[in-house]
C-alpha positions as CSV (number, residue, x, y, z in Angstrom):
1,M,61.8,-119.0,0.3
2,R,62.8,-115.2,0.3
3,D,65.3,-116.6,3.3
4,R,66.6,-119.4,1.2
5,L,66.7,-117.2,-1.8
6,A,68.9,-114.8,0.0
7,G,71.7,-117.1,1.2
8,L,72.1,-118.5,-2.4
9,S,74.9,-116.1,-4.6
10,P,73.3,-114.3,-7.2
11,Q,74.0,-116.8,-9.9
12,R,72.5,-119.9,-8.2
13,R,69.8,-117.6,-7.8
14,V,68.9,-116.8,-11.1
15,F,69.3,-121.1,-11.8
16,V,66.8,-121.7,-9.3
17,L,64.1,-119.0,-10.2
18,T,64.6,-119.8,-13.9
19,V,64.4,-123.5,-13.0
20,G,60.9,-122.8,-11.4
21,A,59.5,-120.9,-14.0
22,L,60.4,-123.4,-16.6
23,A,58.5,-126.1,-13.9
24,L,55.6,-123.7,-14.0
25,L,55.3,-123.3,-17.6
26,L,55.4,-127.3,-17.9
27,V,52.7,-127.7,-16.0
28,G,50.5,-125.7,-17.2
29,A,51.1,-126.4,-20.9
30,V,50.3,-130.0,-19.6
31,A,47.5,-128.6,-17.6
32,G,46.1,-126.8,-20.7
33,R,47.1,-129.9,-23.5
34,V,44.3,-131.8,-20.8
35,L,41.7,-128.8,-20.6
36,L,41.8,-129.0,-24.4
37,A,41.3,-132.2,-25.0
38,R,38.6,-132.4,-22.7
39,S,36.7,-129.0,-24.4
40,S,37.3,-130.4,-27.6
41,G,35.9,-134.0,-27.2
42,A,39.0,-135.8,-28.3
43,D,38.5,-139.6,-27.5
44,A,40.0,-140.9,-24.6
45,V,40.8,-144.5,-26.2
46,A,41.8,-145.5,-29.5
47,Q,39.4,-145.3,-32.2
48,D,41.4,-147.7,-34.1
49,R,41.5,-150.7,-31.9
50,P,37.6,-151.7,-31.1
51,G,37.6,-154.0,-28.1
52,P,34.7,-156.8,-27.2
53,V,30.9,-155.3,-27.5
54,L,28.6,-155.2,-24.5
55,L,24.7,-155.8,-24.9
56,V,22.6,-153.9,-22.7
57,P,18.6,-154.7,-22.2
58,G,15.9,-152.0,-21.3
59,Y,12.9,-152.1,-19.2
60,G,11.7,-155.5,-18.2
61,G,15.5,-157.3,-18.6
62,G,14.4,-158.9,-22.1
63,T,17.7,-160.1,-24.1
64,G,16.0,-162.1,-26.7
65,G,16.3,-159.5,-29.7
66,L,19.8,-158.8,-28.5
67,R,21.0,-162.5,-28.4
68,V,19.9,-162.3,-32.4
69,L,22.1,-158.8,-32.8
70,A,24.9,-160.7,-30.7
71,A,25.3,-163.2,-32.6
72,R,24.9,-161.3,-35.8
73,L,28.0,-159.2,-34.3
74,R,30.1,-162.1,-33.4
75,G,29.8,-163.6,-37.4
76,A,31.0,-160.2,-38.4
77,G,33.9,-160.9,-36.5
78,R,33.5,-158.6,-33.2
79,E,33.3,-160.5,-29.5
80,A,30.0,-159.8,-28.4
81,A,27.7,-160.6,-25.2
82,V,24.9,-159.6,-23.4
83,V,25.0,-158.5,-19.8
84,E,21.9,-160.0,-17.6
85,M,20.3,-157.7,-15.3
86,P,19.8,-158.5,-11.7
87,G,15.7,-158.9,-11.6
88,D,13.8,-158.0,-14.3
89,G,15.3,-155.0,-15.1
90,T,12.7,-152.4,-13.6
91,G,14.9,-151.9,-10.4
92,D,17.3,-148.7,-9.7
93,L,19.0,-147.6,-12.8
94,R,22.1,-146.7,-11.2
95,E,22.9,-150.3,-9.7
96,Q,22.2,-151.6,-13.2
97,A,24.8,-149.2,-14.4
98,R,27.1,-150.6,-12.0
99,V,26.5,-154.0,-12.8
100,L,27.3,-153.1,-16.2
101,D,30.7,-151.9,-15.4
102,R,31.7,-154.7,-13.4
103,R,31.2,-156.3,-16.7
104,V,33.1,-153.8,-18.4
105,T,36.2,-154.2,-15.7
106,E,36.1,-157.8,-16.5
107,A,36.5,-157.3,-20.1
108,L,39.9,-154.5,-19.4
109,R,41.3,-157.0,-17.0
110,G,40.8,-159.5,-19.9
111,G,43.2,-157.6,-21.8
112,A,40.4,-155.4,-24.0
113,P,42.1,-152.1,-24.9
114,S,38.3,-150.6,-24.5
115,V,34.4,-152.0,-25.0
116,D,31.5,-150.7,-27.3
117,V,28.2,-150.5,-25.4
118,V,25.1,-151.1,-27.4
119,A,22.2,-150.4,-25.5
120,H,18.1,-151.1,-26.0
121,S,15.3,-148.9,-25.0
122,A,16.0,-148.0,-21.2
123,G,19.7,-149.3,-21.2
124,G,20.2,-146.4,-23.2
125,V,19.7,-144.2,-19.6
126,V,21.6,-147.3,-18.3
127,A,24.5,-146.9,-20.4
128,R,24.5,-143.0,-19.9
129,L,24.6,-143.0,-16.0
130,W,27.6,-145.5,-16.4
131,V,29.4,-143.1,-18.4
132,R,28.6,-140.4,-16.2
133,E,28.9,-142.3,-12.8
134,H,31.9,-144.7,-14.0
135,D,34.7,-143.4,-15.8
136,G,32.9,-144.6,-18.9
137,A,34.5,-142.1,-20.6
138,G,37.8,-143.5,-20.2
139,K,36.6,-147.1,-21.0
140,A,34.1,-147.2,-24.4
141,R,34.8,-146.4,-27.5
142,R,31.3,-146.2,-29.4
143,I,28.0,-146.2,-26.9
144,V,25.0,-147.4,-29.9
145,T,21.6,-146.6,-28.2
146,L,18.4,-148.3,-29.7
147,G,15.3,-147.0,-28.9
148,S,15.9,-145.2,-26.0
149,P,13.9,-143.1,-23.4
150,H,17.1,-139.9,-23.6
151,Q,14.3,-137.6,-22.7
152,G,11.8,-139.5,-20.7
153,A,9.3,-142.5,-21.6
154,D,5.5,-141.1,-21.3
155,L,4.3,-144.5,-20.8
156,A,6.6,-144.2,-17.5
157,A,4.9,-141.0,-16.4
158,A,1.3,-142.7,-16.9
159,G,1.9,-145.5,-14.8
160,S,3.7,-143.2,-12.5
161,A,0.4,-141.4,-12.2
162,L,-2.4,-143.8,-12.6
163,A,-1.1,-146.7,-10.5
164,P,2.0,-145.2,-8.7
165,G,2.1,-148.9,-6.9
166,A,2.9,-150.6,-10.3
167,C,5.5,-148.1,-11.1
168,P,8.8,-149.8,-9.9
169,E,11.8,-147.6,-9.4
170,A,13.2,-147.9,-12.8
171,C,10.0,-146.6,-14.3
172,R,9.8,-143.6,-11.9
173,Q,13.5,-142.7,-13.3
174,L,12.2,-143.0,-16.6
175,V,9.5,-140.3,-15.8
176,P,10.2,-137.4,-18.4
177,G,12.0,-134.1,-15.9
178,S,12.6,-137.3,-13.1
179,G,15.7,-136.2,-11.2
180,L,17.9,-138.8,-12.4
181,L,17.1,-137.7,-16.1
182,R,17.8,-134.1,-15.1
183,E,21.3,-135.1,-13.4
184,L,22.1,-136.3,-16.9
185,G,21.5,-133.3,-18.8
186,D,20.2,-133.4,-22.5
187,R,23.0,-133.9,-24.4
188,A,25.4,-137.0,-25.5
189,P,28.7,-137.2,-23.0
190,D,31.7,-136.6,-25.2
191,P,33.8,-138.3,-25.2
192,P,33.3,-141.7,-25.7
193,R,31.0,-141.7,-29.5
194,W,27.7,-142.1,-29.5
195,V,24.8,-143.2,-32.1
196,S,21.1,-143.3,-31.5
197,V,19.0,-145.4,-33.8
198,W,15.1,-144.6,-33.2
199,T,11.8,-145.9,-35.3
200,D,9.2,-143.9,-36.6
201,D,6.6,-147.1,-35.7
202,D,8.2,-147.3,-31.6
203,E,5.2,-147.8,-29.8
204,T,6.7,-147.3,-26.3
205,V,9.4,-144.4,-26.5
206,R,8.3,-141.8,-28.9
207,P,10.8,-141.3,-31.5
208,E,11.3,-137.6,-30.5
209,A,12.4,-138.7,-26.3
210,S,15.1,-140.8,-28.8
211,R,16.9,-138.7,-30.3
212,L,19.9,-137.2,-28.0
213,P,21.9,-133.6,-29.0
214,G,25.6,-134.4,-29.2
215,A,25.1,-138.1,-30.5
216,T,24.9,-139.3,-34.3
217,G,21.1,-139.6,-34.4
218,V,19.7,-142.7,-37.3
219,G,16.4,-142.9,-37.9
220,V,15.0,-146.1,-39.2
221,Q,12.5,-144.8,-41.9
222,E,15.8,-141.7,-42.6
223,V,17.5,-144.8,-43.8
224,C,14.3,-146.9,-45.7
225,P,11.0,-145.4,-46.2
226,N,9.4,-148.1,-46.5
227,A,10.8,-150.0,-43.4
228,R,8.5,-151.6,-40.4
229,V,9.8,-152.3,-36.6
230,G,8.2,-151.1,-33.8
231,H,10.7,-150.6,-30.3
232,T,11.0,-154.7,-29.4
233,G,12.0,-155.4,-33.0
234,L,14.6,-152.8,-33.4
235,P,17.6,-155.0,-31.8
236,A,17.4,-158.4,-34.2
237,D,16.1,-156.1,-37.1
238,P,18.5,-156.6,-39.9
239,L,18.5,-153.2,-40.9
240,V,19.5,-152.0,-37.4
241,T,22.1,-154.6,-37.4
242,A,23.3,-153.3,-40.2
243,I,23.1,-149.7,-39.0
244,V,24.8,-150.9,-35.7
245,T,27.7,-152.7,-37.5
246,R,28.3,-149.7,-39.2
247,A,28.5,-147.2,-35.9
248,L,30.9,-150.0,-34.3
249,D,33.3,-149.7,-37.3
250,A,37.1,-148.5,-36.7
251,G,36.5,-145.4,-38.2
252,P,34.5,-142.5,-37.4
253,P,30.4,-143.2,-36.9
254,S,28.5,-141.8,-40.1
255,R,25.0,-141.3,-40.5
256,P,23.9,-143.7,-43.2
257,G,21.5,-142.4,-45.6
258,R,18.5,-143.3,-48.9
259,G,21.6,-145.1,-50.4
260,D,22.1,-147.7,-47.6
261,C,19.1,-149.4,-47.7
262,G,20.4,-152.3,-48.9
263,A,20.1,-154.5,-45.6
264,P,17.9,-157.8,-46.2
265,R,14.5,-157.6,-44.6
266,G,14.1,-160.5,-42.1
């Protein structure tokens, strides 16, 4: 480089060095903006253009409640579909994340600007894996989890200890402190924007295990103190539907309060 500059006239040398310096400044500015966006949790997709809602089942693969929720979301004007998991939803959660990504890819190729994900129970851990391993931050606008064992499930720990042969791979992955959960960490990825919903009446996942730092947390009984809904009933509960619908609005997610306790009880 020095040899090339030496062969140039003084004026030409100044011009080349000036252009090079400006290029370095431009690259640095662009890189700085990218790093700032990442560190500040800036949204990777437009928040005012909601795409289709994909609903992810939990351990066991049951979809009945999610289908009720999907129908209500469609009634509210949203495109919504339940993601069918292979087998009974007890296999490798990473494979389930790959299945979710295939459905997301189909939606994006069909012209959707992004997707919203609503995940019940272990489906919330699947959603976190999907974000981490399949660039979900650049594909999802919102993710809402319902009774998800973000910190693990005590029932999985008991099953793994008492009857290892009866605890499938997903069961082992959901044991508190498992390698998979340690990899995911204890905070919600940012972006996308997260909402975590739980109920004090959950007989499967402790409410504390459903809390996810970095997410907007909503306890059902914090909205309606007299609400009674268990783990399996979360997706189809009318109050939870109202919470989910609010979380998927075009505006930023907000935590409902006692004044929002007006959803009809089914």
